[in-house]
VEXLUM-16778 format. One line per field, with one value per atom (N, C-alpha, C): residue number from 1; residue in one letter; atom name; x, y, z. Coordinates in steps of 0.1 Angstrom, whole numbers, plus 5000, padded with zeros to 4 digits. Layout:
<atoms>
seq = [NUM,...]
type = [A,...]
atom = [CA,...]
east = [X,...]
north = [Y,...]
up = [Z,...]
</atoms>
This chain:
<atoms>
seq = [1,1,1,2,2,2,3,3,3,4,4,4,5,5,5,6,6,6,7,7,7,8,8,8,9,9,9,10,10,10,11,11,11,12,12,12,13,13,13,14,14,14,15,15,15,16,16,16,17,17,17,18,18,18,19,19,19,20,20,20,21,21,21,22,22,22,23,23,23,24,24,24,25,25,25,26,26,26,27,27,27,28,28,28,29,29,29,30,30,30,31,31,31,32,32,32,33,33,33,34,34,34,35,35,35,36,36,36,37,37,37,38,38,38,39,39,39,40,40,40,41,41,41,42,42,42,43,43,43,44,44,44,45,45,45,46,46,46,47,47,47,48,48,48,49,49,49,50,50,50,51,51,51,52,52,52,53,53,53,54,54,54,55,55,55,56,56,56,57,57,57,58,58,58,59,59,59,60,60,60,61,61,61,62,62,62,63,63,63,64,64,64,65,65,65,66,66,66,67,67,67,68,68,68,69,69,69,70,70,70,71,71,71,72,72,72,73,73,73,74,74,74,75,75,75,76,76,76,77,77,77,78,78,78,79,79,79,80,80,80,81,81,81,82,82,82,83,83,83,84,84,84,85,85,85,86,86,86,87,87,87,88,88,88,89,89,89,90,90,90,91,91,91,92,92,92,93,93,93,94,94,94,95,95,95,96,96,96,97,97,97,98,98,98,99,99,99,100,100,100,101,101,101,102,102,102,103,103,103,104,104,104,105,105,105,106,106,106,107,107,107,108,108,108,109,109,109,110,110,110,111,111,111,112,112,112,113,113,113,114,114,114,115,115,115,116,116,116,117,117,117,118,118,118,119,119,119,120,120,120,121,121,121,122,122,122,123,123,123,124,124,124,125,125,125,126,126,126,127,127,127,128,128,128,129,129,129,130,130,130,131,131,131,132,132,132,133,133,133,134,134,134,135,135,135,136,136,136,137,137,137,138,138,138,139,139,139,140,140,140,141,141,141,142,142,142,143,143,143,144,144,144,145,145,145,146,146,146,147,147,147,148,148,148,149,149,149,150,150,150,151,151,151,152,152,152,153,153,153,154,154,154,155,155,155,156,156,156,157,157,157,158,158,158,159,159,159,160,160,160,161,161,161,162,162,162,163,163,163,164,164,164,165,165,165,166,166,166,167,167,167,168,168,168,169,169,169,170,170,170,171,171,171,172,172,172,173,173,173,174,174,174,175,175,175,176,176,176,177,177,177,178,178,178,179,179,179,180,180,180,181,181,181,182,182,182,183,183,183,184,184,184,185,185,185,186,186,186,187,187,187,188,188,188,189,189,189,190,190,190,191,191,191,192,192,192,193,193,193,194,194,194,195,195,195,196,196,196,197,197,197,198,198,198,199,199,199,200,200,200,201,201,201,202,202,202,203,203,203,204,204,204,205,205,205,206,206,206,207,207,207,208,208,208,209,209,209,210,210,210,211,211,211,212,212,212,213,213,213,214,214,214,215,215,215,216,216,216,217,217,217,218,218,218,219,219,219,220,220,220,221,221,221,222,222,222,223,223,223,224,224,224,225,225,225,226,226,226,227,227,227,228,228,228,229,229,229,230,230,230,231,231,231,232,232,232,233,233,233,234,234,234,235,235,235,236,236,236,237,237,237,238,238,238,239,239,239,240,240,240,241,241,241,242,242,242,243,243,243,244,244,244,245,245,245,246,246,246,247,247,247,248,248,248,249,249,249,250,250,250,251,251,251,252,252,252,253,253,253,254,254,254,255,255,255,256,256,256,257,257,257,258,258,258,259,259,259,260,260,260,261,261,261,262,262,262,263,263,263,264,264,264,265,265,265,266,266,266,267,267,267]
type = [M,M,M,K,K,K,K,K,K,L,L,L,F,F,F,W,W,W,L,L,L,F,F,F,M,M,M,M,M,M,L,L,L,C,C,C,V,V,V,S,S,S,G,G,G,V,V,V,S,S,S,F,F,F,A,A,A,Q,Q,Q,E,E,E,Q,Q,Q,K,K,K,S,S,S,K,K,K,A,A,A,V,V,V,Q,Q,Q,I,I,I,I,I,I,E,E,E,D,D,D,K,K,K,Y,Y,Y,K,K,K,V,V,V,N,N,N,T,T,T,A,A,A,F,F,F,Q,Q,Q,P,P,P,G,G,G,E,E,E,E,E,E,L,L,L,I,I,I,Y,Y,Y,E,E,E,L,L,L,K,K,K,Y,Y,Y,G,G,G,V,V,V,I,I,I,K,K,K,G,G,G,G,G,G,E,E,E,L,L,L,K,K,K,I,I,I,N,N,N,V,V,V,G,G,G,L,L,L,Q,Q,Q,A,A,A,V,V,V,G,G,G,Y,Y,Y,D,D,D,Y,Y,Y,Y,Y,Y,F,F,F,H,H,H,V,V,V,K,K,K,A,A,A,V,V,V,C,C,C,Y,Y,Y,S,S,S,T,T,T,G,G,G,V,V,V,V,V,V,S,S,S,K,K,K,L,L,L,A,A,A,H,H,H,I,I,I,Y,Y,Y,D,D,D,I,I,I,Y,Y,Y,E,E,E,S,S,S,L,L,L,F,F,F,D,D,D,I,I,I,C,C,C,T,T,T,G,G,G,Y,Y,Y,P,P,P,L,L,L,K,K,K,A,A,A,V,V,V,R,R,R,N,N,N,V,V,V,T,T,T,E,E,E,N,N,N,N,N,N,Y,Y,Y,K,K,K,R,R,R,Y,Y,Y,N,N,N,E,E,E,D,D,D,I,I,I,F,F,F,C,C,C,Q,Q,Q,D,D,D,S,S,S,S,S,S,V,V,V,I,I,I,Y,Y,Y,S,S,S,M,M,M,K,K,K,S,S,S,G,G,G,R,R,R,H,H,H,E,E,E,V,V,V,P,P,P,P,P,P,H,H,H,T,T,T,F,F,F,D,D,D,L,L,L,I,I,I,S,S,S,A,A,A,F,F,F,F,F,F,Y,Y,Y,S,S,S,R,R,R,R,R,R,F,F,F,I,I,I,F,F,F,D,D,D,K,K,K,K,K,K,Y,Y,Y,E,E,E,K,K,K,N,N,N,E,E,E,S,S,S,M,M,M,P,P,P,L,L,L,H,H,H,T,T,T,W,W,W,F,F,F,N,N,N,E,E,E,K,K,K,L,L,L,Y,Y,Y,L,L,L,V,V,V,T,T,T,L,L,L,K,K,K,Y,Y,Y,K,K,K,K,K,K,T,T,T,E,E,E,T,T,T,V,V,V,K,K,K,S,S,S,D,D,D,F,F,F,G,G,G,K,K,K,I,I,I,E,E,E,C,C,C,L,L,L,K,K,K,F,F,F,V,V,V,P,P,P,V,V,V,L,L,L,S,S,S,D,D,D,K,K,K,S,S,S,V,V,V,F,F,F,K,K,K,K,K,K,E,E,E,D,D,D,D,D,D,L,L,L,E,E,E,A,A,A,W,W,W,F,F,F,T,T,T,N,N,N,D,D,D,G,G,G,N,N,N,Y,Y,Y,V,V,V,P,P,P,L,L,L,K,K,K,I,I,I,K,K,K,I,I,I,D,D,D,M,M,M,P,P,P,I,I,I,A,A,A,S,S,S,I,I,I,R,R,R,C,C,C,E,E,E,L,L,L,K,K,K,S,S,S,Y,Y,Y,K,K,K,N,N,N,L,L,L,K,K,K,N,N,N,T,T,T,D,D,D,G,G,G,F,F,F,L,L,L,K,K,K]
atom = [N,CA,C,N,CA,C,N,CA,C,N,CA,C,N,CA,C,N,CA,C,N,CA,C,N,CA,C,N,CA,C,N,CA,C,N,CA,C,N,CA,C,N,CA,C,N,CA,C,N,CA,C,N,CA,C,N,CA,C,N,CA,C,N,CA,C,N,CA,C,N,CA,C,N,CA,C,N,CA,C,N,CA,C,N,CA,C,N,CA,C,N,CA,C,N,CA,C,N,CA,C,N,CA,C,N,CA,C,N,CA,C,N,CA,C,N,CA,C,N,CA,C,N,CA,C,N,CA,C,N,CA,C,N,CA,C,N,CA,C,N,CA,C,N,CA,C,N,CA,C,N,CA,C,N,CA,C,N,CA,C,N,CA,C,N,CA,C,N,CA,C,N,CA,C,N,CA,C,N,CA,C,N,CA,C,N,CA,C,N,CA,C,N,CA,C,N,CA,C,N,CA,C,N,CA,C,N,CA,C,N,CA,C,N,CA,C,N,CA,C,N,CA,C,N,CA,C,N,CA,C,N,CA,C,N,CA,C,N,CA,C,N,CA,C,N,CA,C,N,CA,C,N,CA,C,N,CA,C,N,CA,C,N,CA,C,N,CA,C,N,CA,C,N,CA,C,N,CA,C,N,CA,C,N,CA,C,N,CA,C,N,CA,C,N,CA,C,N,CA,C,N,CA,C,N,CA,C,N,CA,C,N,CA,C,N,CA,C,N,CA,C,N,CA,C,N,CA,C,N,CA,C,N,CA,C,N,CA,C,N,CA,C,N,CA,C,N,CA,C,N,CA,C,N,CA,C,N,CA,C,N,CA,C,N,CA,C,N,CA,C,N,CA,C,N,CA,C,N,CA,C,N,CA,C,N,CA,C,N,CA,C,N,CA,C,N,CA,C,N,CA,C,N,CA,C,N,CA,C,N,CA,C,N,CA,C,N,CA,C,N,CA,C,N,CA,C,N,CA,C,N,CA,C,N,CA,C,N,CA,C,N,CA,C,N,CA,C,N,CA,C,N,CA,C,N,CA,C,N,CA,C,N,CA,C,N,CA,C,N,CA,C,N,CA,C,N,CA,C,N,CA,C,N,CA,C,N,CA,C,N,CA,C,N,CA,C,N,CA,C,N,CA,C,N,CA,C,N,CA,C,N,CA,C,N,CA,C,N,CA,C,N,CA,C,N,CA,C,N,CA,C,N,CA,C,N,CA,C,N,CA,C,N,CA,C,N,CA,C,N,CA,C,N,CA,C,N,CA,C,N,CA,C,N,CA,C,N,CA,C,N,CA,C,N,CA,C,N,CA,C,N,CA,C,N,CA,C,N,CA,C,N,CA,C,N,CA,C,N,CA,C,N,CA,C,N,CA,C,N,CA,C,N,CA,C,N,CA,C,N,CA,C,N,CA,C,N,CA,C,N,CA,C,N,CA,C,N,CA,C,N,CA,C,N,CA,C,N,CA,C,N,CA,C,N,CA,C,N,CA,C,N,CA,C,N,CA,C,N,CA,C,N,CA,C,N,CA,C,N,CA,C,N,CA,C,N,CA,C,N,CA,C,N,CA,C,N,CA,C,N,CA,C,N,CA,C,N,CA,C,N,CA,C,N,CA,C,N,CA,C,N,CA,C,N,CA,C,N,CA,C,N,CA,C,N,CA,C,N,CA,C,N,CA,C,N,CA,C,N,CA,C,N,CA,C,N,CA,C,N,CA,C,N,CA,C,N,CA,C,N,CA,C,N,CA,C,N,CA,C,N,CA,C,N,CA,C,N,CA,C,N,CA,C,N,CA,C,N,CA,C,N,CA,C,N,CA,C,N,CA,C,N,CA,C,N,CA,C,N,CA,C,N,CA,C,N,CA,C,N,CA,C,N,CA,C,N,CA,C,N,CA,C,N,CA,C,N,CA,C,N,CA,C,N,CA,C,N,CA,C,N,CA,C,N,CA,C,N,CA,C,N,CA,C,N,CA,C,N,CA,C,N,CA,C,N,CA,C,N,CA,C,N,CA,C,N,CA,C,N,CA,C,N,CA,C,N,CA,C,N,CA,C,N,CA,C,N,CA,C,N,CA,C,N,CA,C,N,CA,C,N,CA,C]
east = [4773,4767,4757,4752,4744,4752,4764,4775,4777,4779,4784,4772,4759,4747,4748,4751,4745,4759,4772,4784,4776,4776,4768,4760,4749,4736,4743,4752,4757,4765,4775,4780,4773,4762,4755,4746,4748,4734,4741,4754,4760,4759,4751,4752,4740,4730,4715,4714,4719,4717,4727,4734,4744,4732,4725,4717,4706,4702,4693,4696,4712,4718,4719,4714,4718,4704,4694,4676,4671,4663,4651,4645,4639,4632,4617,4612,4599,4604,4615,4618,4621,4630,4634,4625,4612,4601,4592,4592,4584,4593,4606,4616,4616,4615,4615,4604,4592,4581,4577,4583,4580,4591,4604,4615,4610,4611,4611,4620,4614,4621,4629,4638,4647,4653,4656,4668,4663,4650,4646,4633,4628,4615,4610,4595,4588,4593,4598,4600,4619,4624,4640,4645,4654,4661,4677,4684,4697,4704,4712,4717,4735,4740,4752,4757,4770,4780,4788,4791,4796,4808,4820,4833,4844,4847,4856,4870,4879,4890,4885,4889,4887,4875,4867,4857,4844,4832,4824,4815,4809,4801,4788,4783,4767,4764,4749,4746,4735,4731,4724,4714,4700,4695,4683,4682,4673,4661,4651,4637,4630,4625,4615,4603,4591,4577,4569,4559,4547,4539,4533,4525,4513,4503,4491,4490,4487,4488,4475,4466,4454,4449,4447,4445,4459,4470,4482,4490,4501,4507,4523,4532,4546,4551,4567,4576,4578,4582,4585,4596,4607,4620,4621,4624,4629,4642,4650,4665,4667,4673,4673,4688,4695,4710,4711,4718,4719,4734,4737,4749,4748,4755,4758,4772,4776,4787,4790,4801,4810,4806,4804,4799,4784,4777,4763,4763,4774,4776,4781,4789,4790,4781,4773,4763,4752,4741,4727,4724,4725,4720,4711,4699,4688,4681,4688,4683,4675,4661,4656,4654,4652,4650,4643,4631,4622,4619,4616,4614,4603,4592,4580,4585,4589,4592,4584,4580,4570,4574,4567,4571,4572,4565,4574,4585,4586,4596,4609,4605,4615,4617,4607,4609,4604,4610,4602,4593,4581,4572,4572,4579,4582,4593,4598,4612,4609,4612,4610,4625,4629,4640,4638,4639,4635,4648,4656,4669,4669,4675,4678,4693,4700,4712,4717,4718,4716,4706,4709,4694,4691,4701,4696,4684,4675,4661,4659,4656,4651,4644,4630,4620,4617,4617,4614,4608,4599,4593,4597,4595,4601,4592,4585,4575,4582,4581,4588,4576,4577,4567,4574,4575,4583,4577,4564,4560,4567,4567,4572,4589,4593,4609,4608,4602,4602,4600,4606,4606,4599,4591,4582,4590,4597,4601,4594,4589,4582,4588,4604,4612,4616,4619,4624,4617,4604,4595,4598,4598,4597,4609,4615,4628,4629,4631,4633,4645,4643,4655,4655,4666,4669,4657,4653,4644,4649,4641,4642,4651,4652,4661,4655,4665,4661,4667,4657,4662,4671,4679,4691,4687,4674,4669,4665,4656,4651,4664,4672,4683,4691,4694,4698,4691,4681,4670,4669,4665,4670,4680,4690,4707,4705,4699,4701,4692,4678,4673,4678,4679,4683,4695,4704,4717,4728,4732,4742,4743,4732,4734,4741,4742,4749,4766,4771,4789,4793,4807,4811,4823,4832,4846,4852,4868,4874,4874,4872,4871,4861,4851,4835,4831,4826,4821,4806,4802,4786,4782,4774,4773,4755,4755,4742,4739,4725,4718,4710,4712,4701,4702,4690,4682,4688,4694,4696,4695,4690,4689,4687,4678,4676,4686,4694,4705,4705,4707,4711,4727,4730,4742,4745,4757,4760,4775,4773,4785,4790,4800,4803,4811,4804,4810,4818,4829,4838,4840,4837,4838,4852,4856,4871,4874,4867,4870,4861,4863,4854,4865,4861,4871,4862,4871,4868,4872,4858,4861,4858,4866,4864,4852,4842,4832,4829,4817,4813,4807,4804,4794,4803,4817,4827,4831,4841,4845,4834,4830,4823,4826,4823,4827,4816,4828,4820,4823,4814,4818,4825,4835,4840,4839,4833,4831,4838,4843,4849,4839,4836,4827,4838,4836,4843,4833,4839,4831,4834,4826,4831,4835,4833,4838,4851,4861,4875,4878,4875,4878,4871,4863,4860,4867,4876,4883,4895,4907,4919,4922,4919,4921,4911,4913,4899,4895,4904,4902,4901,4898,4896,4882,4873,4860,4860,4857,4855,4843,4833,4824,4825,4817,4818,4805,4796,4783,4783,4774,4777,4774,4781,4780,4772,4758,4747,4733,4725,4712,4705,4712,4709,4714,4728,4735,4734,4740,4739,4750,4750,4764,4769,4782,4788,4795,4804,4811,4816,4818,4822,4835,4847,4855,4858,4859,4861,4874,4884,4895,4896,4900,4899,4913,4917,4931,4933,4922,4922,4923,4911,4908,4903,4903,4895,4882,4868,4857,4849,4848,4841,4825,4819,4806,4804,4800,4799,4787,4783,4770,4770,4763,4761,4750,4739,4728,4715,4711,4701,4689,4678,4666,4660,4649,4641,4649,4662,4667,4658,4658,4648,4657,4669,4673,4679,4674,4680,4692,4693,4706,4719,4716,4729,4739,4751,4762,4760,4751,4743,4733,4737,4726,4718]
north = [8942,8955,8957,8943,8944,8947,8943,8947,8963,8967,8977,8988,8985,8990,8991,8978,8975,8987,8986,8997,9011,9014,9027,9033,9024,9028,9026,9019,9016,9030,9032,9043,9057,9057,9068,9068,9059,9057,9054,9054,9050,9055,9069,9078,9075,9069,9070,9067,9055,9052,9059,9069,9076,9085,9090,9102,9092,9083,9073,9069,9069,9062,9073,9087,9099,9104,9096,9097,9087,9090,9075,9072,9066,9061,9072,9073,9083,9098,9101,9114,9117,9107,9108,9110,9101,9100,9115,9119,9133,9147,9144,9154,9154,9138,9136,9142,9139,9144,9157,9164,9177,9186,9177,9184,9188,9199,9204,9195,9189,9183,9192,9197,9208,9200,9188,9181,9174,9171,9165,9168,9164,9167,9157,9155,9146,9154,9143,9149,9151,9147,9147,9136,9139,9126,9131,9117,9116,9106,9110,9099,9097,9085,9083,9076,9079,9069,9061,9048,9038,9035,9035,9032,9023,9011,9003,9007,9014,9021,9032,9030,9040,9034,9023,9016,9021,9028,9030,9018,9011,9002,9000,9013,9011,9027,9027,9040,9031,9046,9043,9055,9054,9065,9064,9074,9077,9086,9080,9091,9088,9103,9104,9108,9102,9104,9099,9106,9103,9091,9084,9072,9067,9068,9068,9054,9050,9039,9041,9038,9038,9053,9057,9071,9083,9074,9084,9081,9092,9095,9088,9085,9080,9083,9088,9091,9075,9076,9061,9065,9063,9059,9049,9048,9039,9042,9033,9031,9021,9027,9015,9016,9001,9003,8991,8997,8987,8989,8978,8981,8986,8993,9001,8999,9003,9002,8990,8987,8974,8961,8969,8959,8953,8961,8955,8943,8945,8935,8920,8923,8908,8905,8913,8910,8920,8914,8921,8923,8935,8936,8948,8947,8955,8955,8963,8959,8970,8969,8976,8976,8988,8986,8997,8997,9006,9007,9015,9018,9029,9023,9031,9036,9050,9054,9064,9068,9078,9091,9100,9114,9122,9116,9121,9121,9108,9101,9095,9094,9088,9071,9064,9052,9043,9031,9025,9017,9017,9004,8993,8996,8985,8987,8975,8977,8967,8969,8958,8957,8947,8942,8935,8938,8933,8933,8917,8922,8909,8914,8907,8910,8899,8898,8885,8886,8877,8866,8856,8845,8846,8852,8852,8862,8858,8866,8866,8875,8874,8889,8882,8893,8889,8899,8900,8913,8910,8920,8921,8932,8930,8941,8935,8947,8951,8963,8968,8972,8965,8968,8974,8987,8998,8996,8991,8993,8978,8969,8956,8951,8959,8956,8944,8943,8928,8933,8923,8925,8909,8912,8903,8899,8891,8887,8878,8882,8875,8863,8862,8852,8841,8848,8841,8844,8847,8848,8862,8858,8864,8869,8881,8885,8894,8894,8901,8911,8926,8932,8943,8953,8960,8974,8980,8993,9001,9003,9014,9009,8996,8993,8997,9002,9007,8994,8998,8993,9005,9002,9010,9023,9024,9034,9045,9041,9048,9053,9044,9051,9060,9059,9074,9084,9083,9097,9103,9089,9096,9103,9097,9104,9119,9119,9134,9141,9138,9147,9150,9140,9139,9140,9134,9133,9141,9143,9152,9165,9172,9184,9189,9178,9177,9177,9186,9189,9177,9169,9158,9159,9157,9156,9147,9147,9139,9127,9116,9103,9099,9106,9100,9096,9083,9072,9072,9064,9063,9050,9040,9028,9025,9019,9016,9001,9002,8988,8989,8980,8981,8969,8966,8955,8951,8942,8941,8927,8919,8907,8896,8898,8889,8889,8901,8899,8912,8914,8925,8927,8941,8946,8958,8956,8965,8972,8986,8992,9002,9005,9021,9031,9042,9052,9065,9063,9077,9089,9100,9114,9114,9120,9123,9138,9144,9159,9167,9179,9187,9191,9188,9194,9196,9202,9208,9196,9193,9182,9186,9183,9187,9176,9183,9174,9180,9175,9177,9195,9196,9210,9219,9218,9227,9221,9228,9225,9225,9218,9217,9212,9221,9216,9205,9194,9181,9180,9169,9162,9146,9144,9131,9119,9109,9099,9086,9077,9064,9050,9042,9033,9022,9015,9006,8991,8983,8971,8960,8953,8942,8935,8930,8917,8922,8921,8924,8916,8907,8902,8909,8918,8924,8936,8945,8954,8955,8957,8952,8965,8979,8991,9000,9007,9018,9027,9032,9041,9036,9020,9014,9020,9025,9029,9043,9053,9067,9078,9084,9088,9105,9113,9126,9133,9139,9143,9160,9167,9182,9188,9196,9200,9213,9212,9223,9215,9219,9214,9204,9203,9188,9177,9175,9164,9153,9155,9146,9143,9130,9121,9125,9129,9135,9123,9117,9108,9099,9085,9076,9068,9063,9057,9044,9030,9020,9013,9015,9006,8991,8984,8970,8966,8954,8950,8948,8947,8949,8963,8965,8983,8993,9004,9013,9015,9011,9018,9029,9037,9052,9052,9061,9063,9079,9085,9099,9106,9117,9122,9129,9126,9130,9140,9141,9148,9148,9157,9161,9166,9167,9175,9176,9189,9193,9187,9194,9195,9205,9200,9209,9222,9224,9237,9241,9253,9257,9267,9270,9278,9273,9256,9248,9249,9242,9244,9237,9226,9223,9232,9240,9250,9244]
up = [3593,3596,3609,3615,3626,3636,3639,3650,3650,3637,3639,3640,3637,3645,3657,3663,3678,3683,3680,3684,3684,3668,3667,3678,3683,3691,3704,3708,3720,3726,3714,3718,3719,3717,3712,3727,3734,3746,3759,3760,3770,3785,3782,3795,3802,3800,3802,3821,3824,3839,3849,3843,3853,3861,3855,3862,3871,3864,3874,3887,3887,3896,3910,3905,3914,3922,3917,3922,3924,3932,3934,3921,3922,3909,3908,3919,3920,3915,3922,3918,3903,3897,3883,3873,3877,3865,3867,3881,3881,3873,3876,3870,3854,3850,3835,3827,3835,3830,3823,3833,3831,3826,3823,3816,3797,3799,3781,3772,3759,3751,3743,3744,3736,3727,3725,3720,3704,3700,3689,3690,3679,3675,3664,3659,3650,3634,3628,3613,3613,3622,3622,3615,3605,3600,3601,3605,3602,3593,3585,3576,3578,3580,3583,3571,3566,3557,3568,3564,3570,3559,3566,3558,3563,3554,3560,3555,3560,3560,3545,3532,3522,3516,3517,3513,3517,3508,3514,3517,3524,3529,3531,3536,3539,3544,3544,3550,3565,3574,3583,3583,3585,3584,3594,3601,3614,3610,3617,3614,3627,3628,3641,3637,3644,3642,3656,3653,3664,3657,3668,3667,3677,3674,3685,3686,3704,3710,3719,3715,3722,3726,3733,3738,3738,3737,3740,3726,3726,3715,3721,3712,3714,3704,3709,3695,3691,3676,3668,3662,3663,3659,3649,3636,3628,3624,3623,3619,3609,3597,3587,3584,3585,3581,3570,3558,3548,3539,3532,3525,3514,3509,3498,3489,3476,3468,3465,3465,3466,3474,3486,3497,3497,3487,3483,3475,3464,3457,3462,3475,3481,3492,3499,3507,3509,3506,3508,3521,3528,3540,3544,3547,3551,3565,3576,3589,3594,3598,3602,3617,3625,3640,3641,3653,3656,3671,3674,3688,3692,3701,3707,3718,3722,3736,3741,3754,3763,3758,3753,3749,3759,3773,3786,3793,3795,3802,3795,3779,3773,3774,3783,3785,3774,3772,3760,3763,3753,3751,3744,3730,3724,3715,3711,3702,3694,3677,3666,3663,3657,3648,3637,3624,3615,3604,3606,3600,3587,3580,3564,3561,3560,3555,3545,3534,3528,3530,3533,3532,3546,3557,3570,3576,3578,3581,3596,3604,3619,3624,3626,3629,3647,3655,3669,3671,3686,3690,3707,3714,3726,3734,3742,3748,3765,3768,3779,3789,3802,3813,3820,3820,3829,3844,3850,3863,3870,3861,3867,3864,3856,3852,3844,3836,3829,3813,3805,3790,3784,3779,3769,3754,3756,3740,3730,3720,3709,3709,3709,3707,3718,3731,3741,3751,3752,3764,3775,3788,3796,3805,3808,3813,3822,3835,3845,3843,3843,3841,3850,3851,3859,3857,3865,3861,3852,3843,3834,3824,3819,3807,3794,3786,3771,3762,3752,3738,3735,3725,3721,3712,3706,3700,3712,3721,3731,3738,3742,3751,3743,3732,3722,3726,3723,3723,3737,3747,3762,3767,3760,3762,3756,3746,3738,3747,3752,3759,3774,3782,3794,3800,3795,3797,3794,3782,3773,3778,3784,3788,3803,3808,3822,3817,3831,3829,3833,3828,3833,3836,3847,3844,3836,3831,3822,3833,3822,3827,3833,3838,3845,3838,3846,3840,3842,3833,3834,3830,3836,3834,3827,3818,3813,3811,3812,3813,3797,3786,3778,3773,3762,3761,3742,3739,3725,3721,3711,3704,3717,3723,3736,3745,3746,3758,3767,3777,3786,3786,3781,3781,3794,3797,3805,3799,3799,3792,3798,3802,3807,3796,3797,3791,3797,3791,3797,3789,3795,3791,3788,3777,3776,3777,3764,3764,3755,3755,3747,3736,3721,3711,3698,3691,3676,3668,3658,3650,3638,3625,3614,3603,3599,3591,3578,3573,3560,3562,3575,3579,3586,3581,3588,3601,3606,3622,3632,3639,3650,3664,3673,3686,3691,3698,3700,3715,3723,3735,3728,3734,3730,3741,3737,3745,3743,3750,3749,3757,3751,3758,3766,3775,3781,3781,3773,3773,3781,3788,3801,3790,3778,3770,3762,3772,3768,3753,3750,3739,3727,3726,3713,3712,3722,3718,3731,3726,3733,3741,3733,3738,3744,3753,3757,3744,3739,3727,3715,3714,3701,3697,3704,3700,3708,3695,3700,3694,3700,3694,3700,3687,3692,3690,3697,3697,3697,3689,3688,3703,3706,3716,3719,3712,3712,3719,3718,3724,3718,3704,3694,3701,3703,3707,3699,3684,3676,3672,3671,3669,3657,3656,3645,3636,3644,3641,3650,3645,3653,3646,3657,3650,3656,3651,3654,3649,3657,3651,3655,3642,3642,3638,3637,3635,3620,3611,3597,3593,3598,3592,3602,3600,3606,3601,3611,3604,3611,3601,3606,3603,3607,3608,3606,3598,3598,3594,3599,3596,3582,3574,3561,3556,3561,3559,3571,3570,3582,3578,3588,3583,3600,3595,3608,3622,3628,3637,3648,3661,3670,3670,3674,3675,3664,3657,3644,3647,3660,3663,3668,3666,3668,3659,3659,3651,3637,3636,3625,3617,3607,3600,3593]
</atoms>
């Protein structure tokens, strides 16, 4: 389940550093601070169903809020991934991931990982020092990282706000640096096409992306992982498909609340 969450968020966020390569650090920060957030708002909730073949195996719930830190407010996003149905009888999984990120720039301040999987438990906090490009992990200490490295959640929301509204050519690639489980990951996302996707909410126009992982042992073919995002101002991930040797894994949006753009494809 934790690998599925990692893949879900990695698919959702892999466009982040493409825009950063186009501008200097100072210009990017100035432009980001004054760009109106039209993609999400406090109170948003997204709930996904995870299926292994035809078997429902779990759910993922993402909630957006605000939290005061000193004299400032930060977006506080909490993602909870848990087993359900038959899978919950075999394995108790309840994983919590949290992120605090700047309401203007979208850059992370803190990330929390609180994992419970049967008898395995793990808790860690990461502090992101943007000025010095350093991450302090409660478990592993100090790490130097590339400028503006994201945790998975903050990268997802940064992408929705700053990246997905751009126009891309087919097979245009976007590299990403992101930090997860005490490791720095490099993923390249490819834009494939815009297409209409069937869902519980009707036929929705979506942007289709596929990630290319540097670790070729995980997936053999480029299209083993595919993701579709609503092609409106909300850029909500509607569906994700992961082809494995044994079975296909699907993650599909089942419910939502308080989307920023009420005139989007999801009514």
